[in-house]
C-alpha positions in Angstrom: 9.1 -28.9 33.8 7.6 -25.8 35.4 4.9 -25.8 38.1 1.3 -26.6 37.2 -0.5 -23.3 37.5 -3.9 -24.8 36.4 -4.0 -22.5 33.4 -4.5 -24.0 30.0 -2.4 -22.7 27.1 -4.4 -21.1 24.4 -5.2 -23.3 21.5 -2.9 -22.6 18.6 -4.6 -21.1 15.6 -3.9 -22.2 12.1 -2.1 -20.0 9.6 -4.6 -20.9 7.0 -8.3 -21.4 7.9 -10.2 -24.3 6.4 -12.1 -23.7 3.2 -15.1 -25.4 1.5 -15.1 -26.9 -2.0 -17.5 -24.8 -4.1 -19.8 -25.7 -7.0 -20.3 -23.6 -10.2 -23.6 -22.4 -8.8 -21.9 -20.7 -5.9 -21.2 -17.3 -7.6 -24.8 -16.9 -8.8 -26.0 -17.8 -5.3 -23.8 -15.1 -3.9 -25.2 -12.6 -6.3 -28.7 -13.5 -5.4 -27.9 -13.2 -1.6 -26.1 -9.9 -2.2 -29.0 -8.5 -4.2 -31.4 -9.5 -1.3 -29.2 -7.6 1.1 -29.2 -4.6 -1.2 -33.0 -4.6 -1.4 -33.3 -4.9 2.4 -31.0 -1.9 3.1 -31.7 0.7 0.3 -30.8 3.7 2.5 -27.5 2.5 3.7 -26.6 1.1 0.2 -27.4 4.5 -1.4 -25.1 6.3 1.1 -22.2 4.0 0.4 -23.0 3.9 -3.3 -23.0 7.7 -3.4 -19.6 7.8 -1.6 -18.2 5.4 -4.1 -19.4 7.5 -7.1 -18.0 10.7 -5.6 -14.6 9.1 -4.8 -14.3 7.4 -8.2 -15.3 10.5 -10.1 -12.9 12.6 -8.0 -9.9 10.3 -8.7 -10.7 10.2 -12.4 -11.0 14.0 -12.7 -7.9 14.7 -10.7 -5.9 12.1 -12.7 -7.1 13.7 -15.9 -6.4 17.2 -14.7 -3.0 16.7 -13.0 -1.5 14.3 -15.4 1.6 14.0 -13.2 2.9 10.6 -12.2 3.9 11.6 -8.6 0.6 13.3 -7.8 -1.3 10.5 -9.5 0.6 7.9 -7.4 -0.2 9.8 -4.2 -3.8 10.0 -5.3 -4.1 6.3 -6.1 -2.4 5.4 -2.8 -5.0 7.4 -0.9 -7.8 5.7 -2.9 -6.4 2.3 -2.3 -6.4 3.0 1.4 -9.9 4.4 1.5 -11.5 1.7 -0.6 -10.9 -1.2 1.9 -12.6 0.9 4.6 -15.6 1.5 2.4 -15.6 -2.3 1.7 -15.5 -3.1 5.4 -18.4 -0.7 6.0 -20.4 -2.6 3.4 -19.5 -6.0 4.7 -20.8 -4.8 8.1 -24.2 -4.4 6.6 -24.4 -8.0 5.4 -22.8 -9.2 8.6 -25.5 -7.5 10.6 -28.3 -8.9 8.5 -26.8 -12.4 8.8 -26.9 -12.0 12.6 -30.5 -10.8 12.6 -29.7 -7.2 13.5 -30.8 -4.0 11.8 -27.6 -2.6 10.2 -26.7 1.0 11.1 -24.2 3.4 9.5 -22.7 3.9 13.0 -21.8 0.2 13.2 -20.0 0.4 9.9 -17.9 3.3 11.2 -17.1 1.5 14.5 -15.9 -1.6 12.6 -13.9 0.5 10.1 -12.1 2.2 13.0 -11.4 -1.2 14.6 -9.7 -2.7 11.5 -8.1 0.5 10.2 -4.6 -0.9 11.0 -5.3 -4.1 9.1 -6.8 -2.1 6.2 -3.6 -0.1 6.1 -1.6 -3.4 5.7 -3.9 -4.5 2.9 -3.6 -1.1 1.2 0.2 -1.2 1.4 0.3 -4.7 -0.1 -2.0 -3.6 -2.9 0.2 -0.5 -3.6 3.3 -2.7 -3.7 1.7 -5.0 -6.2 0.5 -2.1 -8.4 3.9 -0.5 -8.4 5.7 -3.7 -9.3 3.0 -4.3 -12.0 3.6 -0.8 -13.4 7.4 -1.4 -13.4 7.0 -4.8 -15.1 4.9 -3.0 -17.8 7.7 -0.5 -18.3 10.3 -3.3 -18.6 8.2 -5.1 -21.2 8.0 -1.9 -23.2 11.8 -1.5 -23.0 12.7 -5.1 -23.9 10.0 -5.6 -26.5 9.6 -2.2 -28.2 6.9 -1.9 -30.8 8.3 -0.8 -34.1 6.2 1.4 -36.3 4.5 -0.7 -39.0 5.8 -4.0 -37.5 2.8 -6.1 -36.8 4.9 -8.9 -35.3 6.5 -6.7 -32.7 3.0 -5.4 -31.8 1.6 -8.9 -31.3 4.7 -9.9 -29.2 4.3 -6.9 -27.0 0.6 -7.5 -26.5 1.0 -11.2 -25.9 3.8 -10.8 -23.3 2.1 -7.9 -21.7 -1.1 -9.7 -21.4 0.6 -12.8 -19.9 2.5 -10.7 -17.3 -0.6 -8.7 -16.5 -2.8 -11.8 -16.0 -0.3 -13.0 -13.4 -0.5 -9.8 -11.4 -4.2 -9.6 -11.8 -4.7 -13.2 -10.7 -2.5 -12.7 -7.6 -4.3 -9.4 -6.7 -7.7 -11.1 -7.0 -6.6 -14.1 -4.9 -5.3 -11.8 -2.2 -8.4 -9.6 -2.1 -11.1 -12.1 -2.9 -12.0 -13.1 0.7 -9.5 -11.4 3.0 -11.3 -8.1 3.7 -14.6 -9.8 4.7 -12.6 -12.0 7.1 -11.0 -9.1 8.9 -14.5 -7.4 9.0 -15.9 -10.5 10.8 -13.0 -11.8 12.9 -10.2 -10.4 15.0 -7.6 -11.8 12.7 -4.4 -10.4 11.3 -4.3 -9.4 7.6 -1.5 -11.8 6.7 -3.6 -14.8 7.8 -6.6 -13.4 6.0 -4.7 -12.9 2.8 -3.1 -16.3 2.9 -6.4 -18.0 3.6 -8.0 -16.1 0.7 -5.2 -17.3 -1.7 -5.6 -20.8 -0.4 -9.4 -20.8 -1.0 -8.9 -19.4 -4.5 -6.3 -22.1 -5.3 -8.6 -24.8 -4.0 -11.5 -23.6 -6.1 -9.8 -22.3 -9.2 -12.5 -22.7 -11.8 -15.3 -21.3 -9.5 -13.2 -18.4 -8.5 -12.3 -17.7 -12.1 -16.0 -17.5 -12.9 -16.4 -15.2 -9.9 -13.6 -13.0 -11.1 -15.1 -12.7 -14.5 -18.5 -11.7 -13.1 -16.9 -9.1 -10.9 -14.9 -7.7 -13.9 -18.0 -7.5 -16.1 -20.2 -5.8 -13.5 -17.4 -3.4 -12.6 -16.9 -2.5 -16.3 -20.6 -1.8 -16.6 -20.3 0.5 -13.7 -17.4 2.4 -15.3 -19.1 2.6 -18.7 -22.1 4.4 -17.1 -19.9 7.3 -16.2 -19.4 5.9 -12.7 -23.1 6.1 -11.9 -23.5 2.4 -12.1 -20.8 1.9 -9.5 -23.2 3.2 -6.9 -25.3 0.1 -7.5 -22.7 -2.4 -8.6 -20.2 -1.9 -5.8 -22.6 -2.4 -2.8 -24.1 -5.4 -4.6 -20.7 -7.0 -5.1 -19.6 -6.2 -1.6 -22.7 -7.9 -0.1 -22.2 -10.8 -2.5 -18.5 -11.0 -1.5 -19.5 -11.2 2.2 -21.7 -14.3 1.4 -18.8 -15.7 -0.6 -16.5 -15.4 2.4 -19.1 -16.8 4.9 -19.8 -19.8 2.7 -16.1 -20.5 1.7 -14.0 -19.9 4.8 -14.4 -21.3 8.3 -12.8 -18.7 10.5 -14.7 -19.7 13.7 -11.5 -20.4 15.6 -10.8 -16.6 15.5 -12.9 -14.4 17.9 -15.8 -12.6 16.2 -16.2 -8.8 16.6 -19.2 -7.9 18.7 
């Protein structure tokens, strides 16, 4: 046994943070709280919303113009990396409001610089999932080809493709649902944040399914308005996601960003 130095060893931190059990009213409450934050910060929300519209429109235009898989993959990888940083900036707004501070754009930039490494890990994980998802789709097309005029083969392709796609979509949602707000709030590694997000989703499957459907519907509305609606929908959903995180995960054992 070594000498007693009088120093206490740091308390070990759990690999998965505790999570709450949610009721079906939770997603609607998050939307109300997110809308409240949106109304309290119209200027900041408009700045972030405008950036989201520009980036989304640029990605769509370049994808349409280039039409080359390699260039499109590079473009999407850049977008997947930038999107988490925009999300962190938006979470910083709700975080500041929750702490009784006046949110500033400079604070969002400071926080984004702090977590850029963790955001890169998140972006890399998302890119791997997207690439595997794309490869799985190609394999389904190879093993279950659709014969012209064969309705049965078409239904088989659609059924199997939908089943495989739902698995990837569910996993992607579970990873991203609460992990980014956690790294925007606490000095925590991305792996712990992602595993904690997956754990919370699995513990609240039906509520999180409802939350995923709401996100999908609102995002679809944003796309159907020629991306203009995304300028409103994305900040609203980001603020609501912050409240989902703060209500669901107890990450108090990890140090908070000041």
